[in-house]
ZADO-1210 file (C-alpha; in nm, 4 decimals, padded with zeros to 6 digits):
<atoms>
<atom x="-00.0091" y="00.0011" z="00.0011" code="MET" pos="1"/>
<atom x="00.1107" y="00.3486" z="-00.0809" code="ARG" pos="2"/>
<atom x="00.2161" y="00.5808" z="00.2047" code="LYS" pos="3"/>
<atom x="00.1238" y="00.9461" z="00.2603" code="ILE" pos="4"/>
<atom x="00.4473" y="01.1347" z="00.3079" code="ILE" pos="5"/>
<atom x="00.4687" y="01.4957" z="00.4378" code="LEU" pos="6"/>
<atom x="00.7653" y="01.6733" z="00.2765" code="MET" pos="7"/>
<atom x="00.7964" y="02.0290" z="00.4227" code="MET" pos="8"/>
<atom x="01.0882" y="02.2701" z="00.4798" code="SER" pos="9"/>
<atom x="01.0834" y="02.4310" z="00.8208" code="VAL" pos="10"/>
<atom x="01.2864" y="02.6880" z="01.0183" code="SER" pos="11"/>
<atom x="01.4778" y="02.5581" z="01.3188" code="LEU" pos="12"/>
<atom x="01.1986" y="02.6995" z="01.5378" code="ASP" pos="13"/>
<atom x="00.9417" y="02.5176" z="01.3281" code="GLY" pos="14"/>
<atom x="00.7826" y="02.7676" z="01.0976" code="PHE" pos="15"/>
<atom x="00.7082" y="02.6755" z="00.7446" code="MET" pos="16"/>
<atom x="00.6727" y="03.0294" z="00.6088" code="GLU" pos="17"/>
<atom x="00.7499" y="03.3755" z="00.7664" code="GLY" pos="18"/>
<atom x="00.4980" y="03.6144" z="00.9099" code="PRO" pos="19"/>
<atom x="00.4426" y="03.7684" z="00.5652" code="ASP" pos="20"/>
<atom x="00.4235" y="03.4302" z="00.4049" code="ARG" pos="21"/>
<atom x="00.7774" y="03.4726" z="00.2901" code="GLU" pos="22"/>
<atom x="00.9763" y="03.1636" z="00.1791" code="LEU" pos="23"/>
<atom x="01.2932" y="03.3503" z="00.0894" code="ASP" pos="24"/>
<atom x="01.4855" y="03.1834" z="00.3928" code="TRP" pos="25"/>
<atom x="01.4774" y="02.8397" z="00.2081" code="HIS" pos="26"/>
<atom x="01.8284" y="02.7462" z="00.1210" code="LEU" pos="27"/>
<atom x="01.7449" y="02.5393" z="-00.1984" code="VAL" pos="28"/>
<atom x="02.0644" y="02.4939" z="-00.3914" code="ASP" pos="29"/>
<atom x="02.1441" y="02.2562" z="-00.6903" code="ASP" pos="30"/>
<atom x="02.2295" y="01.9644" z="-00.4232" code="GLU" pos="31"/>
<atom x="01.9091" y="01.9908" z="-00.2283" code="LEU" pos="32"/>
<atom x="01.6797" y="02.0690" z="-00.5595" code="HIS" pos="33"/>
<atom x="01.8272" y="01.7440" z="-00.7172" code="SER" pos="34"/>
<atom x="01.7549" y="01.5405" z="-00.3840" code="HIS" pos="35"/>
<atom x="01.4047" y="01.6758" z="-00.3983" code="PHE" pos="36"/>
<atom x="01.3654" y="01.5783" z="-00.7658" code="ASN" pos="37"/>
<atom x="01.4849" y="01.2255" z="-00.7133" code="GLU" pos="38"/>
<atom x="01.2292" y="01.1949" z="-00.4104" code="GLN" pos="39"/>
<atom x="00.9348" y="01.3357" z="-00.5791" code="LEU" pos="40"/>
<atom x="00.9864" y="01.1945" z="-00.9374" code="ALA" pos="41"/>
<atom x="00.9331" y="00.8462" z="-00.7485" code="ALA" pos="42"/>
<atom x="00.5991" y="00.9625" z="-00.6149" code="MET" pos="43"/>
<atom x="00.2523" y="00.8582" z="-00.7413" code="GLY" pos="44"/>
<atom x="00.1159" y="01.1857" z="-00.6905" code="GLY" pos="45"/>
<atom x="00.0818" y="01.5209" z="-00.5140" code="PHE" pos="46"/>
<atom x="-00.1677" y="01.6072" z="-00.2535" code="LEU" pos="47"/>
<atom x="-00.1894" y="01.9951" z="-00.2296" code="ASP" pos="48"/>
<atom x="-00.4101" y="02.2390" z="-00.0438" code="GLY" pos="49"/>
<atom x="-00.5491" y="02.5223" z="-00.2563" code="ARG" pos="50"/>
<atom x="-00.2749" y="02.7619" z="-00.1715" code="VAL" pos="51"/>
<atom x="00.0177" y="02.5508" z="-00.2238" code="THR" pos="52"/>
<atom x="-00.1257" y="02.4132" z="-00.5693" code="TYR" pos="53"/>
<atom x="-00.1973" y="02.7794" z="-00.6855" code="GLN" pos="54"/>
<atom x="00.1606" y="02.8804" z="-00.5913" code="LEU" pos="55"/>
<atom x="00.2974" y="02.5843" z="-00.7788" code="MET" pos="56"/>
<atom x="00.0745" y="02.6291" z="-01.0869" code="ALA" pos="57"/>
<atom x="00.1664" y="02.9956" z="-01.1084" code="ASP" pos="58"/>
<atom x="00.5324" y="02.9148" z="-01.1793" code="HIS" pos="59"/>
<atom x="00.5968" y="02.5411" z="-01.2667" code="TRP" pos="60"/>
<atom x="00.4029" y="02.4628" z="-01.5459" code="PRO" pos="61"/>
<atom x="00.6404" y="02.6580" z="-01.7952" code="THR" pos="62"/>
<atom x="00.9301" y="02.7045" z="-01.5770" code="ALA" pos="63"/>
<atom x="01.1522" y="02.5026" z="-01.7964" code="ASP" pos="64"/>
<atom x="01.0908" y="02.7283" z="-02.1017" code="ALA" pos="65"/>
<atom x="01.2511" y="03.0102" z="-01.9089" code="ASP" pos="66"/>
<atom x="01.6166" y="03.0301" z="-02.0296" code="PRO" pos="67"/>
<atom x="01.7501" y="03.1175" z="-01.6819" code="SER" pos="68"/>
<atom x="01.5927" y="02.7907" z="-01.5569" code="SER" pos="69"/>
<atom x="01.8229" y="02.4994" z="-01.5897" code="GLY" pos="70"/>
<atom x="01.9397" y="02.1813" z="-01.4464" code="GLY" pos="71"/>
<atom x="01.7238" y="02.0937" z="-01.1402" code="PRO" pos="72"/>
<atom x="01.4673" y="02.3496" z="-01.1734" code="GLU" pos="73"/>
<atom x="01.3872" y="02.2558" z="-01.5621" code="ALA" pos="74"/>
<atom x="01.3623" y="01.9011" z="-01.4341" code="GLU" pos="75"/>
<atom x="01.1247" y="01.9646" z="-01.1517" code="PHE" pos="76"/>
<atom x="00.8888" y="02.1583" z="-01.3905" code="ALA" pos="77"/>
<atom x="00.8663" y="01.8383" z="-01.6151" code="ARG" pos="78"/>
<atom x="00.8125" y="01.6394" z="-01.2887" code="ILE" pos="79"/>
<atom x="00.5462" y="01.8625" z="-01.1654" code="TRP" pos="80"/>
<atom x="00.3439" y="01.8974" z="-01.4856" code="ARG" pos="81"/>
<atom x="00.3442" y="01.5095" z="-01.5442" code="ASP" pos="82"/>
<atom x="00.2638" y="01.3944" z="-01.1970" code="MET" pos="83"/>
<atom x="-00.0954" y="01.3569" z="-01.0938" code="PRO" pos="84"/>
<atom x="-00.2072" y="01.6114" z="-00.8389" code="LYS" pos="85"/>
<atom x="-00.5107" y="01.6132" z="-00.5877" code="TYR" pos="86"/>
<atom x="-00.5761" y="01.9621" z="-00.4968" code="VAL" pos="87"/>
<atom x="-00.7944" y="01.9885" z="-00.1701" code="TYR" pos="88"/>
<atom x="-01.0390" y="02.3030" z="-00.1945" code="SER" pos="89"/>
<atom x="-01.3890" y="02.3772" z="-00.1253" code="ARG" pos="90"/>
<atom x="-01.3651" y="02.6741" z="-00.3555" code="THR" pos="91"/>
<atom x="-01.1448" y="02.6084" z="-00.6502" code="LEU" pos="92"/>
<atom x="-01.3781" y="02.5576" z="-00.9563" code="GLU" pos="93"/>
<atom x="-01.1119" y="02.3734" z="-01.1669" code="ARG" pos="94"/>
<atom x="-00.7535" y="02.2983" z="-01.2002" code="ALA" pos="95"/>
<atom x="-00.5160" y="02.2145" z="-01.4946" code="ASP" pos="96"/>
<atom x="-00.2143" y="02.0212" z="-01.5489" code="TRP" pos="97"/>
<atom x="-00.3258" y="01.6580" z="-01.4592" code="ASN" pos="98"/>
<atom x="-00.5169" y="01.7890" z="-01.1450" code="THR" pos="99"/>
<atom x="-00.8293" y="01.6527" z="-00.9637" code="THR" pos="100"/>
<atom x="-01.0006" y="01.8887" z="-00.7317" code="VAL" pos="101"/>
<atom x="-01.1149" y="01.7208" z="-00.4012" code="VAL" pos="102"/>
<atom x="-01.3583" y="01.8942" z="-00.1879" code="ARG" pos="103"/>
<atom x="-01.2790" y="01.7608" z="00.1607" code="GLU" pos="104"/>
<atom x="-01.0434" y="01.5241" z="00.3468" code="VAL" pos="105"/>
<atom x="-01.2389" y="01.2036" z="00.3655" code="ASP" pos="106"/>
<atom x="-01.0291" y="00.9162" z="00.5348" code="PRO" pos="107"/>
<atom x="-01.2022" y="00.6633" z="00.3484" code="GLY" pos="108"/>
<atom x="-01.1266" y="00.8179" z="-00.0044" code="ALA" pos="109"/>
<atom x="-00.7658" y="00.8758" z="00.1231" code="VAL" pos="110"/>
<atom x="-00.7540" y="00.4849" z="00.1951" code="ALA" pos="111"/>
<atom x="-00.8836" y="00.4206" z="-00.1459" code="ALA" pos="112"/>
<atom x="-00.6262" y="00.6537" z="-00.3134" code="LEU" pos="113"/>
<atom x="-00.3453" y="00.4858" z="-00.1026" code="LYS" pos="114"/>
<atom x="-00.4608" y="00.1290" z="-00.2295" code="ALA" pos="115"/>
<atom x="-00.4289" y="00.2281" z="-00.5895" code="ARG" pos="116"/>
<atom x="-00.1008" y="00.1029" z="-00.7517" code="PRO" pos="117"/>
<atom x="00.1864" y="00.3306" z="-00.8075" code="GLY" pos="118"/>
<atom x="00.4325" y="00.5372" z="-00.5713" code="GLY" pos="119"/>
<atom x="00.3842" y="00.6985" z="-00.2464" code="ASP" pos="120"/>
<atom x="00.1894" y="01.0266" z="-00.2117" code="LEU" pos="121"/>
<atom x="00.3630" y="01.3571" z="-00.1337" code="CYS" pos="122"/>
<atom x="00.1639" y="01.5856" z="00.1003" code="LEU" pos="123"/>
<atom x="00.2055" y="01.9629" z="00.0736" code="GLY" pos="124"/>
<atom x="00.0630" y="02.2643" z="00.2451" code="GLY" pos="125"/>
<atom x="00.0383" y="02.3556" z="00.6199" code="ALA" pos="126"/>
<atom x="-00.3407" y="02.3637" z="00.6542" code="ASP" pos="127"/>
<atom x="-00.3940" y="02.0480" z="00.4466" code="LEU" pos="128"/>
<atom x="-00.1133" y="01.8664" z="00.6594" code="ALA" pos="129"/>
<atom x="-00.2842" y="01.9833" z="00.9690" code="ALA" pos="130"/>
<atom x="-00.6157" y="01.8192" z="00.8846" code="GLU" pos="131"/>
<atom x="-00.4360" y="01.4875" z="00.7662" code="PHE" pos="132"/>
<atom x="-00.2298" y="01.4942" z="01.1032" code="MET" pos="133"/>
<atom x="-00.5642" y="01.5518" z="01.2847" code="ARG" pos="134"/>
<atom x="-00.7209" y="01.2502" z="01.1181" code="LEU" pos="135"/>
<atom x="-00.3934" y="01.0440" z="01.1570" code="ASP" pos="136"/>
<atom x="-00.3441" y="00.9937" z="00.7901" code="LEU" pos="137"/>
<atom x="00.0302" y="01.0706" z="00.7623" code="ILE" pos="138"/>
<atom x="00.2644" y="00.7671" z="00.7412" code="ASP" pos="139"/>
<atom x="00.6072" y="00.9312" z="00.7121" code="GLU" pos="140"/>
<atom x="00.7454" y="01.2862" z="00.8026" code="TYR" pos="141"/>
<atom x="01.0422" y="01.4209" z="00.5970" code="ARG" pos="142"/>
<atom x="01.1240" y="01.7638" z="00.7480" code="LEU" pos="143"/>
<atom x="01.3894" y="01.9555" z="00.5911" code="TYR" pos="144"/>
<atom x="01.5180" y="02.1898" z="00.8756" code="VAL" pos="145"/>
<atom x="01.6806" y="02.5061" z="00.7415" code="HIS" pos="146"/>
<atom x="01.9421" y="02.6804" z="00.9406" code="PRO" pos="147"/>
<atom x="01.7480" y="02.9818" z="01.0259" code="VAL" pos="148"/>
<atom x="01.5437" y="03.0808" z="01.3544" code="VAL" pos="149"/>
<atom x="01.2355" y="03.3147" z="01.2180" code="LEU" pos="150"/>
<atom x="01.1073" y="03.3916" z="01.5517" code="GLY" pos="151"/>
<atom x="00.7395" y="03.3994" z="01.4129" code="ARG" pos="152"/>
<atom x="00.5271" y="03.2917" z="01.1050" code="GLY" pos="153"/>
<atom x="00.3078" y="02.9869" z="01.0342" code="LYS" pos="154"/>
<atom x="00.4080" y="02.6904" z="01.2333" code="PRO" pos="155"/>
<atom x="00.3978" y="02.3634" z="01.0518" code="LEU" pos="156"/>
<atom x="00.2597" y="02.1847" z="01.3634" code="PHE" pos="157"/>
<atom x="-00.0488" y="02.3378" z="01.5022" code="PRO" pos="158"/>
<atom x="-00.1431" y="02.2915" z="01.8713" code="ALA" pos="159"/>
<atom x="-00.3267" y="01.9522" z="01.9221" code="SER" pos="160"/>
<atom x="-00.4702" y="01.7557" z="02.2212" code="GLY" pos="161"/>
<atom x="-00.2962" y="01.4374" z="02.0889" code="GLY" pos="162"/>
<atom x="00.0198" y="01.2722" z="02.0829" code="ARG" pos="163"/>
<atom x="00.1776" y="01.0698" z="01.8036" code="THR" pos="164"/>
<atom x="00.4541" y="00.8336" z="01.8389" code="GLY" pos="165"/>
<atom x="00.7271" y="00.8357" z="01.5568" code="LEU" pos="166"/>
<atom x="01.0410" y="00.6385" z="01.4887" code="GLY" pos="167"/>
<atom x="01.3601" y="00.7810" z="01.3263" code="LEU" pos="168"/>
<atom x="01.4046" y="00.6458" z="00.9757" code="ALA" pos="169"/>
<atom x="01.6889" y="00.8498" z="00.8724" code="GLY" pos="170"/>
<atom x="01.8697" y="01.1687" z="00.8626" code="THR" pos="171"/>
<atom x="02.0839" y="01.3529" z="00.5962" code="ARG" pos="172"/>
<atom x="02.2779" y="01.6696" z="00.6040" code="THR" pos="173"/>
<atom x="02.3333" y="01.8665" z="00.2915" code="PHE" pos="174"/>
<atom x="02.6423" y="02.1101" z="00.2200" code="GLY" pos="175"/>
<atom x="02.4136" y="02.4117" z="00.2698" code="ASN" pos="176"/>
<atom x="02.3316" y="02.3377" z="00.6386" code="GLY" pos="177"/>
<atom x="01.9739" y="02.1860" z="00.5695" code="VAL" pos="178"/>
<atom x="01.9095" y="01.8536" z="00.7546" code="VAL" pos="179"/>
<atom x="01.6633" y="01.6036" z="00.6462" code="LEU" pos="180"/>
<atom x="01.4865" y="01.4343" z="00.9242" code="LEU" pos="181"/>
<atom x="01.2968" y="01.1287" z="00.8472" code="ARG" pos="182"/>
<atom x="01.0321" y="01.0046" z="01.0761" code="TYR" pos="183"/>
<atom x="00.7748" y="00.6955" z="01.0341" code="GLU" pos="184"/>
<atom x="00.4623" y="00.6354" z="01.2338" code="ARG" pos="185"/>
<atom x="00.5226" y="00.3983" z="01.5013" code="GLY" pos="186"/>
<atom x="00.6442" y="00.4103" z="01.8635" code="THR" pos="187"/>
<atom x="00.9179" y="00.6283" z="02.0061" code="VAL" pos="188"/>
<atom x="01.1959" y="00.4245" z="02.1535" code="ALA" pos="189"/>
<atom x="01.2213" y="00.4420" z="02.5346" code="PRO" pos="190"/>
<atom x="01.5012" y="00.6716" z="02.6856" code="PRO" pos="191"/>
<atom x="01.8115" y="00.4470" z="02.7221" code="GLY" pos="192"/>
</atoms>
């Protein structure tokens, strides 16, 4: 069965965007972008909220036609265009670029999507991720921690009343100082 994987860049203090929605603190160099491409090309689909989808749709469909875009950026434009996408929105009327509009997060429909053949499903967008977390639908967390403290902004993890045990599945440090922390659903090892 496919997994739902949350892939998100966060600041050291847990924010996924700055107070004015800025993302200029993301340190995405060729090494990290190539890693993202490798991971995302193997996915079976992207699950995004409306805001994330519209940000992506405003740039990536034609990014590889821009002469200043090359290498990993041009490669990602092709990955994004070809990948099946599911955008969760109550207001979006239609979406292009191999995209299906889904009105609500229904655990049964998510289970049916996971049961289809193909690669894992990449979850993006803080609000959508919060709903998937609330419904305990995330199988793996891939957090890319950037070496910056923002002090304020939009937190990746909203306050909740529950606890989710996770097991460390791997780490990787990139040359630009970004650290990938991979956690899978499970239990936390007892302190030892």
